[in-house]
Each structure stands twice: as structure tokens, then as C-alpha cells.
PDB file of N, CA, C and O in Angstrom:
ATOM      1  N   MET A   1      11.089  -2.491  16.111  1.00  0.00           N
ATOM      2  CA  MET A   1      12.136  -1.853  15.348  1.00  0.00           C
ATOM      3  C   MET A   1      11.873  -0.345  15.364  1.00  0.00           C
ATOM      4  O   MET A   1      10.753   0.094  15.103  1.00  0.00           O
ATOM      5  N   SER A   2      12.874   0.420  15.661  1.00  0.00           N
ATOM      6  CA  SER A   2      12.731   1.870  15.700  1.00  0.00           C
ATOM      7  C   SER A   2      12.786   2.441  14.282  1.00  0.00           C
ATOM      8  O   SER A   2      13.197   1.758  13.344  1.00  0.00           O
ATOM      9  N   ASN A   3      12.366   3.702  14.137  1.00  0.00           N
ATOM     10  CA  ASN A   3      12.446   4.363  12.829  1.00  0.00           C
ATOM     11  C   ASN A   3      13.879   4.419  12.334  1.00  0.00           C
ATOM     12  O   ASN A   3      14.131   4.273  11.138  1.00  0.00           O
ATOM     13  N   ARG A   4      14.824   4.631  13.250  1.00  0.00           N
ATOM     14  CA  ARG A   4      16.240   4.688  12.864  1.00  0.00           C
ATOM     15  C   ARG A   4      16.700   3.333  12.323  1.00  0.00           C
ATOM     16  O   ARG A   4      17.422   3.277  11.328  1.00  0.00           O
ATOM     17  N   ASP A   5      16.285   2.239  12.976  1.00  0.00           N
ATOM     18  CA  ASP A   5      16.652   0.898  12.502  1.00  0.00           C
ATOM     19  C   ASP A   5      16.018   0.615  11.142  1.00  0.00           C
ATOM     20  O   ASP A   5      16.660   0.058  10.252  1.00  0.00           O
ATOM     21  N   ALA A   6      14.758   1.003  10.991  1.00  0.00           N
ATOM     22  CA  ALA A   6      14.061   0.782   9.727  1.00  0.00           C
ATOM     23  C   ALA A   6      14.728   1.578   8.608  1.00  0.00           C
ATOM     24  O   ALA A   6      14.922   1.063   7.507  1.00  0.00           O
ATOM     25  N   ALA A   7      15.075   2.826   8.887  1.00  0.00           N
ATOM     26  CA  ALA A   7      15.728   3.662   7.884  1.00  0.00           C
ATOM     27  C   ALA A   7      17.073   3.066   7.487  1.00  0.00           C
ATOM     28  O   ALA A   7      17.428   3.069   6.308  1.00  0.00           O
ATOM     29  N   SER A   8      17.804   2.567   8.437  1.00  0.00           N
ATOM     30  CA  SER A   8      19.098   1.956   8.155  1.00  0.00           C
ATOM     31  C   SER A   8      18.927   0.730   7.265  1.00  0.00           C
ATOM     32  O   SER A   8      19.712   0.522   6.340  1.00  0.00           O
ATOM     33  N   ALA A   9      17.918  -0.076   7.533  1.00  0.00           N
ATOM     34  CA  ALA A   9      17.682  -1.284   6.746  1.00  0.00           C
ATOM     35  C   ALA A   9      17.285  -0.955   5.306  1.00  0.00           C
ATOM     36  O   ALA A   9      17.609  -1.711   4.390  1.00  0.00           O
ATOM     37  N   LEU A  10      16.592   0.157   5.100  1.00  0.00           N
ATOM     38  CA  LEU A  10      16.110   0.509   3.766  1.00  0.00           C
ATOM     39  C   LEU A  10      17.214   0.941   2.818  1.00  0.00           C
ATOM     40  O   LEU A  10      17.038   0.864   1.602  1.00  0.00           O
ATOM     41  N   THR A  11      18.332   1.388   3.330  1.00  0.00           N
ATOM     42  CA  THR A  11      19.414   1.802   2.443  1.00  0.00           C
ATOM     43  C   THR A  11      19.950   0.632   1.622  1.00  0.00           C
ATOM     44  O   THR A  11      20.494   0.831   0.536  1.00  0.00           O
ATOM     45  N   SER A  12      19.800  -0.581   2.135  1.00  0.00           N
ATOM     46  CA  SER A  12      20.250  -1.748   1.376  1.00  0.00           C
ATOM     47  C   SER A  12      19.353  -2.031   0.166  1.00  0.00           C
ATOM     48  O   SER A  12      19.714  -2.818  -0.709  1.00  0.00           O
ATOM     49  N   PHE A  13      18.177  -1.382   0.123  1.00  0.00           N
ATOM     50  CA  PHE A  13      17.274  -1.529  -1.021  1.00  0.00           C
ATOM     51  C   PHE A  13      17.448  -0.412  -2.044  1.00  0.00           C
ATOM     52  O   PHE A  13      16.660  -0.298  -2.983  1.00  0.00           O
ATOM     53  N   GLY A  14      18.483   0.416  -1.862  1.00  0.00           N
ATOM     54  CA  GLY A  14      18.761   1.467  -2.820  1.00  0.00           C
ATOM     55  C   GLY A  14      18.187   2.818  -2.471  1.00  0.00           C
ATOM     56  O   GLY A  14      18.282   3.749  -3.270  1.00  0.00           O
ATOM     57  N   PHE A  15      17.588   2.954  -1.289  1.00  0.00           N
ATOM     58  CA  PHE A  15      17.087   4.254  -0.857  1.00  0.00           C
ATOM     59  C   PHE A  15      18.252   5.076  -0.319  1.00  0.00           C
ATOM     60  O   PHE A  15      19.190   4.529   0.260  1.00  0.00           O
ATOM     61  N   THR A  16      18.189   6.392  -0.512  1.00  0.00           N
ATOM     62  CA  THR A  16      19.175   7.264   0.114  1.00  0.00           C
ATOM     63  C   THR A  16      18.853   7.351   1.604  1.00  0.00           C
ATOM     64  O   THR A  16      17.802   6.882   2.040  1.00  0.00           O
ATOM     65  N   GLY A  17      19.735   7.936   2.367  1.00  0.00           N
ATOM     66  CA  GLY A  17      19.486   8.102   3.794  1.00  0.00           C
ATOM     67  C   GLY A  17      18.218   8.891   4.060  1.00  0.00           C
ATOM     68  O   GLY A  17      17.421   8.516   4.920  1.00  0.00           O
ATOM     69  N   LEU A  18      18.022   9.994   3.321  1.00  0.00           N
ATOM     70  CA  LEU A  18      16.831  10.827   3.524  1.00  0.00           C
ATOM     71  C   LEU A  18      15.572  10.093   3.091  1.00  0.00           C
ATOM     72  O   LEU A  18      14.563  10.138   3.794  1.00  0.00           O
ATOM     73  N   GLU A  19      15.613   9.422   1.957  1.00  0.00           N
ATOM     74  CA  GLU A  19      14.452   8.643   1.510  1.00  0.00           C
ATOM     75  C   GLU A  19      14.087   7.584   2.543  1.00  0.00           C
ATOM     76  O   GLU A  19      12.908   7.350   2.810  1.00  0.00           O
ATOM     77  N   SER A  20      15.080   6.955   3.115  1.00  0.00           N
ATOM     78  CA  SER A  20      14.843   5.931   4.135  1.00  0.00           C
ATOM     79  C   SER A  20      14.182   6.523   5.370  1.00  0.00           C
ATOM     80  O   SER A  20      13.254   5.936   5.925  1.00  0.00           O
ATOM     81  N   GLU A  21      14.659   7.686   5.799  1.00  0.00           N
ATOM     82  CA  GLU A  21      14.064   8.339   6.966  1.00  0.00           C
ATOM     83  C   GLU A  21      12.610   8.707   6.716  1.00  0.00           C
ATOM     84  O   GLU A  21      11.760   8.523   7.587  1.00  0.00           O
ATOM     85  N   ILE A  22      12.325   9.222   5.535  1.00  0.00           N
ATOM     86  CA  ILE A  22      10.953   9.596   5.186  1.00  0.00           C
ATOM     87  C   ILE A  22      10.051   8.370   5.176  1.00  0.00           C
ATOM     88  O   ILE A  22       8.973   8.386   5.770  1.00  0.00           O
ATOM     89  N   TYR A  23      10.482   7.318   4.510  1.00  0.00           N
ATOM     90  CA  TYR A  23       9.662   6.107   4.424  1.00  0.00           C
ATOM     91  C   TYR A  23       9.430   5.503   5.804  1.00  0.00           C
ATOM     92  O   TYR A  23       8.313   5.094   6.120  1.00  0.00           O
ATOM     93  N   ALA A  24      10.465   5.445   6.618  1.00  0.00           N
ATOM     94  CA  ALA A  24      10.332   4.903   7.975  1.00  0.00           C
ATOM     95  C   ALA A  24       9.362   5.746   8.796  1.00  0.00           C
ATOM     96  O   ALA A  24       8.556   5.201   9.549  1.00  0.00           O
ATOM     97  N   PHE A  25       9.429   7.059   8.660  1.00  0.00           N
ATOM     98  CA  PHE A  25       8.491   7.934   9.367  1.00  0.00           C
ATOM     99  C   PHE A  25       7.071   7.646   8.919  1.00  0.00           C
ATOM    100  O   PHE A  25       6.164   7.552   9.746  1.00  0.00           O
ATOM    101  N   LEU A  26       6.870   7.505   7.616  1.00  0.00           N
ATOM    102  CA  LEU A  26       5.521   7.267   7.102  1.00  0.00           C
ATOM    103  C   LEU A  26       4.959   5.914   7.521  1.00  0.00           C
ATOM    104  O   LEU A  26       3.741   5.742   7.565  1.00  0.00           O
ATOM    105  N   LEU A  27       5.816   4.964   7.825  1.00  0.00           N
ATOM    106  CA  LEU A  27       5.322   3.663   8.295  1.00  0.00           C
ATOM    107  C   LEU A  27       4.565   3.791   9.603  1.00  0.00           C
ATOM    108  O   LEU A  27       3.660   3.003   9.880  1.00  0.00           O
ATOM    109  N   THR A  28       4.928   4.773  10.406  1.00  0.00           N
ATOM    110  CA  THR A  28       4.268   4.940  11.708  1.00  0.00           C
ATOM    111  C   THR A  28       3.362   6.155  11.777  1.00  0.00           C
ATOM    112  O   THR A  28       2.480   6.211  12.634  1.00  0.00           O
ATOM    113  N   GLU A  29       3.554   7.125  10.904  1.00  0.00           N
ATOM    114  CA  GLU A  29       2.819   8.389  10.986  1.00  0.00           C
ATOM    115  C   GLU A  29       2.221   8.791   9.642  1.00  0.00           C
ATOM    116  O   GLU A  29       2.481   9.894   9.162  1.00  0.00           O
ATOM    117  N   SER A  30       1.443   7.936   9.040  1.00  0.00           N
ATOM    118  CA  SER A  30       0.887   8.318   7.748  1.00  0.00           C
ATOM    119  C   SER A  30      -0.636   8.341   7.805  1.00  0.00           C
ATOM    120  O   SER A  30      -1.243   7.642   8.616  1.00  0.00           O
ATOM    121  N   PRO A  31      -1.230   9.121   6.967  1.00  0.00           N
ATOM    122  CA  PRO A  31      -0.623   9.992   5.980  1.00  0.00           C
ATOM    123  C   PRO A  31      -0.079  11.261   6.634  1.00  0.00           C
ATOM    124  O   PRO A  31      -0.488  11.634   7.734  1.00  0.00           O
ATOM    125  N   ALA A  32       0.838  11.908   5.944  1.00  0.00           N
ATOM    126  CA  ALA A  32       1.442  13.136   6.451  1.00  0.00           C
ATOM    127  C   ALA A  32       1.828  14.037   5.286  1.00  0.00           C
ATOM    128  O   ALA A  32       2.113  13.562   4.186  1.00  0.00           O
ATOM    129  N   THR A  33       1.835  15.329   5.537  1.00  0.00           N
ATOM    130  CA  THR A  33       2.270  16.284   4.524  1.00  0.00           C
ATOM    131  C   THR A  33       3.795  16.315   4.491  1.00  0.00           C
ATOM    132  O   THR A  33       4.459  15.890   5.436  1.00  0.00           O
ATOM    133  N   GLY A  34       4.332  16.822   3.397  1.00  0.00           N
ATOM    134  CA  GLY A  34       5.777  16.960   3.297  1.00  0.00           C
ATOM    135  C   GLY A  34       6.332  17.856   4.384  1.00  0.00           C
ATOM    136  O   GLY A  34       7.398  17.586   4.938  1.00  0.00           O
ATOM    137  N   TYR A  35       5.607  18.925   4.690  1.00  0.00           N
ATOM    138  CA  TYR A  35       6.062  19.839   5.742  1.00  0.00           C
ATOM    139  C   TYR A  35       6.110  19.128   7.090  1.00  0.00           C
ATOM    140  O   TYR A  35       7.068  19.285   7.846  1.00  0.00           O
ATOM    141  N   ARG A  36       5.084  18.353   7.384  1.00  0.00           N
ATOM    142  CA  ARG A  36       5.038  17.603   8.651  1.00  0.00           C
ATOM    143  C   ARG A  36       6.197  16.616   8.725  1.00  0.00           C
ATOM    144  O   ARG A  36       6.829  16.467   9.771  1.00  0.00           O
ATOM    145  N   ILE A  37       6.466  15.954   7.625  1.00  0.00           N
ATOM    146  CA  ILE A  37       7.571  14.991   7.576  1.00  0.00           C
ATOM    147  C   ILE A  37       8.894  15.697   7.851  1.00  0.00           C
ATOM    148  O   ILE A  37       9.695  15.231   8.661  1.00  0.00           O
ATOM    149  N   SER A  38       9.120  16.824   7.173  1.00  0.00           N
ATOM    150  CA  SER A  38      10.396  17.528   7.341  1.00  0.00           C
ATOM    151  C   SER A  38      10.582  18.004   8.776  1.00  0.00           C
ATOM    152  O   SER A  38      11.693  17.955   9.304  1.00  0.00           O
ATOM    153  N   GLN A  39       9.515  18.461   9.410  1.00  0.00           N
ATOM    154  CA  GLN A  39       9.607  18.898  10.797  1.00  0.00           C
ATOM    155  C   GLN A  39       9.912  17.723  11.725  1.00  0.00           C
ATOM    156  O   GLN A  39      10.706  17.849  12.657  1.00  0.00           O
ATOM    157  N   ALA A  40       9.283  16.594  11.466  1.00  0.00           N
ATOM    158  CA  ALA A  40       9.444  15.426  12.339  1.00  0.00           C
ATOM    159  C   ALA A  40      10.841  14.818  12.247  1.00  0.00           C
ATOM    160  O   ALA A  40      11.395  14.372  13.252  1.00  0.00           O
ATOM    161  N   ILE A  41      11.410  14.801  11.041  1.00  0.00           N
ATOM    162  CA  ILE A  41      12.729  14.179  10.893  1.00  0.00           C
ATOM    163  C   ILE A  41      13.870  15.189  10.971  1.00  0.00           C
ATOM    164  O   ILE A  41      15.042  14.813  10.943  1.00  0.00           O
ATOM    165  N   GLY A  42      13.520  16.477  11.070  1.00  0.00           N
ATOM    166  CA  GLY A  42      14.537  17.505  11.249  1.00  0.00           C
ATOM    167  C   GLY A  42      15.380  17.783  10.022  1.00  0.00           C
ATOM    168  O   GLY A  42      16.572  18.067  10.134  1.00  0.00           O
ATOM    169  N   LYS A  43      14.768  17.703   8.855  1.00  0.00           N
ATOM    170  CA  LYS A  43      15.484  17.961   7.599  1.00  0.00           C
ATOM    171  C   LYS A  43      14.870  19.173   6.901  1.00  0.00           C
ATOM    172  O   LYS A  43      13.704  19.489   7.137  1.00  0.00           O
ATOM    173  N   PRO A  44      15.637  19.859   6.041  1.00  0.00           N
ATOM    174  CA  PRO A  44      15.097  21.010   5.310  1.00  0.00           C
ATOM    175  C   PRO A  44      13.896  20.626   4.447  1.00  0.00           C
ATOM    176  O   PRO A  44      13.852  19.544   3.861  1.00  0.00           O
ATOM    177  N   VAL A  45      12.932  21.529   4.384  1.00  0.00           N
ATOM    178  CA  VAL A  45      11.694  21.270   3.645  1.00  0.00           C
ATOM    179  C   VAL A  45      11.979  20.978   2.165  1.00  0.00           C
ATOM    180  O   VAL A  45      11.419  20.035   1.606  1.00  0.00           O
ATOM    181  N   ALA A  46      12.834  21.770   1.536  1.00  0.00           N
ATOM    182  CA  ALA A  46      13.120  21.584   0.110  1.00  0.00           C
ATOM    183  C   ALA A  46      13.709  20.206  -0.165  1.00  0.00           C
ATOM    184  O   ALA A  46      13.323  19.547  -1.130  1.00  0.00           O
ATOM    185  N   ASN A  47      14.633  19.773   0.671  1.00  0.00           N
ATOM    186  CA  ASN A  47      15.240  18.447   0.496  1.00  0.00           C
ATOM    187  C   ASN A  47      14.203  17.350   0.697  1.00  0.00           C
ATOM    188  O   ASN A  47      14.204  16.343  -0.011  1.00  0.00           O
ATOM    189  N   THR A  48      13.323  17.553   1.664  1.00  0.00           N
ATOM    190  CA  THR A  48      12.284  16.562   1.952  1.00  0.00           C
ATOM    191  C   THR A  48      11.342  16.418   0.768  1.00  0.00           C
ATOM    192  O   THR A  48      11.009  15.300   0.374  1.00  0.00           O
ATOM    193  N   TYR A  49      10.906  17.540   0.196  1.00  0.00           N
ATOM    194  CA  TYR A  49      10.001  17.469  -0.949  1.00  0.00           C
ATOM    195  C   TYR A  49      10.660  16.807  -2.157  1.00  0.00           C
ATOM    196  O   TYR A  49      10.004  16.064  -2.886  1.00  0.00           O
ATOM    197  N   LYS A  50      11.930  17.064  -2.374  1.00  0.00           N
ATOM    198  CA  LYS A  50      12.652  16.423  -3.482  1.00  0.00           C
ATOM    199  C   LYS A  50      12.711  14.904  -3.262  1.00  0.00           C
ATOM    200  O   LYS A  50      12.498  14.132  -4.196  1.00  0.00           O
ATOM    201  N   ALA A  51      12.997  14.487  -2.043  1.00  0.00           N
ATOM    202  CA  ALA A  51      13.053  13.052  -1.735  1.00  0.00           C
ATOM    203  C   ALA A  51      11.666  12.419  -1.858  1.00  0.00           C
ATOM    204  O   ALA A  51      11.548  11.268  -2.280  1.00  0.00           O
ATOM    205  N   ILE A  52      10.619  13.155  -1.496  1.00  0.00           N
ATOM    206  CA  ILE A  52       9.254  12.649  -1.647  1.00  0.00           C
ATOM    207  C   ILE A  52       8.955  12.401  -3.123  1.00  0.00           C
ATOM    208  O   ILE A  52       8.361  11.380  -3.470  1.00  0.00           O
ATOM    209  N   GLN A  53       9.362  13.325  -3.994  1.00  0.00           N
ATOM    210  CA  GLN A  53       9.168  13.138  -5.436  1.00  0.00           C
ATOM    211  C   GLN A  53       9.892  11.885  -5.927  1.00  0.00           C
ATOM    212  O   GLN A  53       9.357  11.125  -6.733  1.00  0.00           O
ATOM    213  N   THR A  54      11.101  11.682  -5.437  1.00  0.00           N
ATOM    214  CA  THR A  54      11.877  10.511  -5.842  1.00  0.00           C
ATOM    215  C   THR A  54      11.217   9.227  -5.347  1.00  0.00           C
ATOM    216  O   THR A  54      11.122   8.251  -6.091  1.00  0.00           O
ATOM    217  N   LEU A  55      10.762   9.222  -4.101  1.00  0.00           N
ATOM    218  CA  LEU A  55      10.073   8.042  -3.565  1.00  0.00           C
ATOM    219  C   LEU A  55       8.797   7.751  -4.342  1.00  0.00           C
ATOM    220  O   LEU A  55       8.465   6.590  -4.584  1.00  0.00           O
ATOM    221  N   GLN A  56       8.084   8.797  -4.733  1.00  0.00           N
ATOM    222  CA  GLN A  56       6.873   8.608  -5.529  1.00  0.00           C
ATOM    223  C   GLN A  56       7.226   8.013  -6.894  1.00  0.00           C
ATOM    224  O   GLN A  56       6.538   7.111  -7.371  1.00  0.00           O
ATOM    225  N   ALA A  57       8.279   8.504  -7.515  1.00  0.00           N
ATOM    226  CA  ALA A  57       8.715   7.979  -8.816  1.00  0.00           C
ATOM    227  C   ALA A  57       9.150   6.519  -8.721  1.00  0.00           C
ATOM    228  O   ALA A  57       8.965   5.747  -9.662  1.00  0.00           O
ATOM    229  N   LYS A  58       9.730   6.146  -7.581  1.00  0.00           N
ATOM    230  CA  LYS A  58      10.151   4.758  -7.350  1.00  0.00           C
ATOM    231  C   LYS A  58       8.977   3.849  -7.013  1.00  0.00           C
ATOM    232  O   LYS A  58       9.130   2.629  -6.976  1.00  0.00           O
ATOM    233  N   GLY A  59       7.803   4.435  -6.767  1.00  0.00           N
ATOM    234  CA  GLY A  59       6.627   3.651  -6.413  1.00  0.00           C
ATOM    235  C   GLY A  59       6.580   3.240  -4.954  1.00  0.00           C
ATOM    236  O   GLY A  59       5.831   2.334  -4.589  1.00  0.00           O
ATOM    237  N   ALA A  60       7.373   3.897  -4.113  1.00  0.00           N
ATOM    238  CA  ALA A  60       7.441   3.537  -2.696  1.00  0.00           C
ATOM    239  C   ALA A  60       6.387   4.237  -1.858  1.00  0.00           C
ATOM    240  O   ALA A  60       5.988   3.739  -0.805  1.00  0.00           O
ATOM    241  N   ILE A  61       5.934   5.405  -2.332  1.00  0.00           N
ATOM    242  CA  ILE A  61       4.886   6.125  -1.608  1.00  0.00           C
ATOM    243  C   ILE A  61       3.834   6.622  -2.589  1.00  0.00           C
ATOM    244  O   ILE A  61       4.074   6.729  -3.791  1.00  0.00           O
ATOM    245  N   ILE A  62       2.672   6.919  -2.042  1.00  0.00           N
ATOM    246  CA  ILE A  62       1.580   7.522  -2.793  1.00  0.00           C
ATOM    247  C   ILE A  62       1.410   8.932  -2.261  1.00  0.00           C
ATOM    248  O   ILE A  62       1.426   9.151  -1.050  1.00  0.00           O
ATOM    249  N   VAL A  63       1.249   9.891  -3.167  1.00  0.00           N
ATOM    250  CA  VAL A  63       0.980  11.265  -2.769  1.00  0.00           C
ATOM    251  C   VAL A  63      -0.408  11.611  -3.284  1.00  0.00           C
ATOM    252  O   VAL A  63      -0.636  11.679  -4.492  1.00  0.00           O
ATOM    253  N   GLU A  64      -1.334  11.831  -2.356  1.00  0.00           N
ATOM    254  CA  GLU A  64      -2.710  12.167  -2.715  1.00  0.00           C
ATOM    255  C   GLU A  64      -2.751  13.596  -3.223  1.00  0.00           C
ATOM    256  O   GLU A  64      -2.208  14.502  -2.590  1.00  0.00           O
ATOM    257  N   GLN A  65      -3.387  13.796  -4.354  1.00  0.00           N
ATOM    258  CA  GLN A  65      -3.526  15.133  -4.926  1.00  0.00           C
ATOM    259  C   GLN A  65      -4.719  15.836  -4.288  1.00  0.00           C
ATOM    260  O   GLN A  65      -5.714  15.191  -3.956  1.00  0.00           O
ATOM    261  N   GLY A  66      -4.630  17.110  -4.120  1.00  0.00           N
ATOM    262  CA  GLY A  66      -5.694  17.903  -3.539  1.00  0.00           C
ATOM    263  C   GLY A  66      -5.131  19.128  -2.849  1.00  0.00           C
ATOM    264  O   GLY A  66      -3.968  19.483  -3.040  1.00  0.00           O
ATOM    265  N   ASP A  67      -5.964  19.772  -2.045  1.00  0.00           N
ATOM    266  CA  ASP A  67      -5.506  20.959  -1.326  1.00  0.00           C
ATOM    267  C   ASP A  67      -4.326  20.640  -0.430  1.00  0.00           C
ATOM    268  O   ASP A  67      -3.358  21.398  -0.375  1.00  0.00           O
ATOM    269  N   THR A  68      -4.403  19.531   0.264  1.00  0.00           N
ATOM    270  CA  THR A  68      -3.312  19.069   1.110  1.00  0.00           C
ATOM    271  C   THR A  68      -2.766  17.775   0.516  1.00  0.00           C
ATOM    272  O   THR A  68      -3.476  16.772   0.436  1.00  0.00           O
ATOM    273  N   ARG A  69      -1.519  17.802   0.107  1.00  0.00           N
ATOM    274  CA  ARG A  69      -0.923  16.622  -0.516  1.00  0.00           C
ATOM    275  C   ARG A  69      -0.396  15.712   0.597  1.00  0.00           C
ATOM    276  O   ARG A  69       0.648  15.979   1.193  1.00  0.00           O
ATOM    277  N   LEU A  70      -1.123  14.654   0.859  1.00  0.00           N
ATOM    278  CA  LEU A  70      -0.758  13.712   1.906  1.00  0.00           C
ATOM    279  C   LEU A  70       0.030  12.542   1.327  1.00  0.00           C
ATOM    280  O   LEU A  70      -0.304  12.013   0.266  1.00  0.00           O
ATOM    281  N   CYS A  71       1.075  12.152   2.036  1.00  0.00           N
ATOM    282  CA  CYS A  71       1.936  11.052   1.609  1.00  0.00           C
ATOM    283  C   CYS A  71       1.656   9.829   2.466  1.00  0.00           C
ATOM    284  O   CYS A  71       1.428   9.931   3.671  1.00  0.00           O
ATOM    285  N   ALA A  72       1.678   8.675   1.820  1.00  0.00           N
ATOM    286  CA  ALA A  72       1.502   7.415   2.539  1.00  0.00           C
ATOM    287  C   ALA A  72       2.394   6.359   1.884  1.00  0.00           C
ATOM    288  O   ALA A  72       2.576   6.369   0.667  1.00  0.00           O
ATOM    289  N   PRO A  73       2.952   5.443   2.690  1.00  0.00           N
ATOM    290  CA  PRO A  73       3.817   4.407   2.115  1.00  0.00           C
ATOM    291  C   PRO A  73       3.019   3.345   1.372  1.00  0.00           C
ATOM    292  O   PRO A  73       1.862   3.078   1.697  1.00  0.00           O
ATOM    293  N   VAL A  74       3.643   2.753   0.388  1.00  0.00           N
ATOM    294  CA  VAL A  74       3.063   1.609  -0.324  1.00  0.00           C
ATOM    295  C   VAL A  74       3.612   0.368   0.383  1.00  0.00           C
ATOM    296  O   VAL A  74       4.803   0.286   0.684  1.00  0.00           O
ATOM    297  N   ASP A  75       2.742  -0.572   0.636  1.00  0.00           N
ATOM    298  CA  ASP A  75       3.181  -1.812   1.305  1.00  0.00           C
ATOM    299  C   ASP A  75       4.098  -2.618   0.417  1.00  0.00           C
ATOM    300  O   ASP A  75       4.562  -3.686   0.816  1.00  0.00           O
TER     301      ASP A  75
END
């Protein structure tokens, strides 16, 4: 399944399109910084960080605290 297919499938679980793209990216490329994610999926950094906060609040991803905030999906 490609990242695009995975992202499309996640919208049925209540994720927005951007949240789905981020989560699908993290399934194959984690952990990753928000900046790395935004560059990889071609979305604005500010929008990506906002979606990361929402995914974290939903319990879908973990964001490690520290100098570099790395994101990883929750199984």
C-alpha cells in the first residue's frame, strides 16, 4: 500500500487530509521532525506543526520532547 493509499484510508477514521498524510509518512519514515515531514509531503511548515499537535492530542502519534522533537506513530 502506498502512502497515498494509506492516507486516503485514514480519512474514514476522522483524520483530515493533512493528518492522514503525516501519519502515513510516519509509518514508513519515523521518527521524523516536523520540518522533515513538511518537506517530504510538500506542505507548509506551520500547517504541518498544527496537524502534528492535533494528531498528538488524538493519541495517534508520540512527540519526543528534547532538543529535537521527533514524531513517531502509535500502533
